[in-house]
C-alpha positions in Angstrom: 146.0 38.9 292.6 142.6 37.1 292.5 139.6 39.1 293.5 138.6 36.7 296.3 142.2 36.8 297.8 142.1 40.6 297.8 138.7 40.5 299.5 139.8 38.1 302.2 143.0 40.1 302.8 140.9 43.2 303.1 138.5 41.4 305.4 141.5 40.3 307.6 142.7 43.9 307.7 139.2 45.1 308.6 139.1 42.6 311.5 142.6 43.7 312.8 141.6 47.4 312.6 138.2 46.7 314.3 140.0 44.9 317.2 142.6 47.8 317.5 139.7 50.3 317.4 137.9 48.5 320.2 141.0 48.3 322.3 141.5 52.1 321.9 137.8 52.6 322.7 138.5 51.0 326.0 141.5 53.3 326.5 139.5 56.4 325.5 137.8 56.5 328.9 134.4 57.3 327.4 135.9 59.7 324.9 137.6 61.8 327.6 141.1 61.1 326.4 141.7 62.8 323.0 144.7 60.6 321.8 143.1 57.2 322.3 139.8 58.6 320.9 141.4 59.9 317.7 143.3 56.6 317.2 140.1 54.6 317.8 138.3 56.7 315.2 141.0 56.1 312.6 141.0 52.4 313.2 137.2 52.2 312.9 137.3 54.2 309.7 140.0 52.0 308.3 138.0 48.9 309.3 134.8 50.0 307.6 136.8 51.0 304.5 138.5 47.6 304.3 135.2 45.9 305.0 133.7 47.7 302.0 136.6 46.5 299.8 135.9 43.0 300.9 132.3 43.4 300.0 133.2 43.8 296.3 133.2 40.0 295.9 132.2 38.5 299.2 128.5 38.2 300.2 127.5 40.7 302.9 126.1 38.1 305.3 129.3 36.0 305.1 131.7 39.0 305.3 129.9 40.6 308.2 129.6 37.3 310.1 133.4 36.7 309.8 134.2 40.3 310.6 131.9 40.5 313.7 132.6 36.9 314.9 136.3 36.9 314.6 136.5 40.5 315.9 134.5 39.4 319.0 136.8 36.5 319.6 140.0 38.6 319.1 138.7 41.4 321.3 138.0 38.9 324.1 141.5 37.6 323.8 142.9 41.2 323.9 140.8 41.9 326.9 142.3 38.8 328.7 145.9 39.3 327.6 146.4 43.0 327.6 143.7 44.4 330.0 143.9 41.4 332.4 140.2 40.8 332.3 138.8 37.3 333.0 136.4 35.1 331.1 134.2 32.6 332.9 133.1 29.2 331.5 129.9 30.7 329.9 131.9 33.4 328.1 134.3 30.8 326.8 131.4 28.6 325.6 129.9 31.6 323.9 133.1 32.4 322.1 133.5 28.7 321.0 129.9 28.9 319.6 130.8 32.1 317.6 133.9 30.4 316.2 131.8 27.3 315.4 129.2 29.4 313.6 131.8 31.2 311.5 133.4 27.9 310.6 130.1 26.3 309.6 129.1 29.4 307.5 132.4 29.4 305.6 133.0 25.7 305.3 129.6 24.3 304.7 127.2 27.0 303.6 126.6 27.5 299.9 126.0 31.2 300.5 129.7 31.7 300.8 130.4 30.5 297.2 
């Protein structure tokens, strides 16, 4: 496999693990529930490990922007779909701006090459 493909797969896995970890953080009830707290910790450790794998070939700024930006968007979607929380117009606008920023960084910035 090509190094960049491995890095982007690792980055995707890191994002999924971060979203799962954040979901279990919500379920941990401020670390008072041992099971969700332990699962949260495992997902966060896996997320940081996979992010470190991605950083072997991806620039830190690009990888972190994608990890943080897409993680934020996906956590917002999880909060709506699973936890039945609502997003107002300003939250949706902010999420759209995050997505736009990630697209611009990856599609048009020379820093990602």
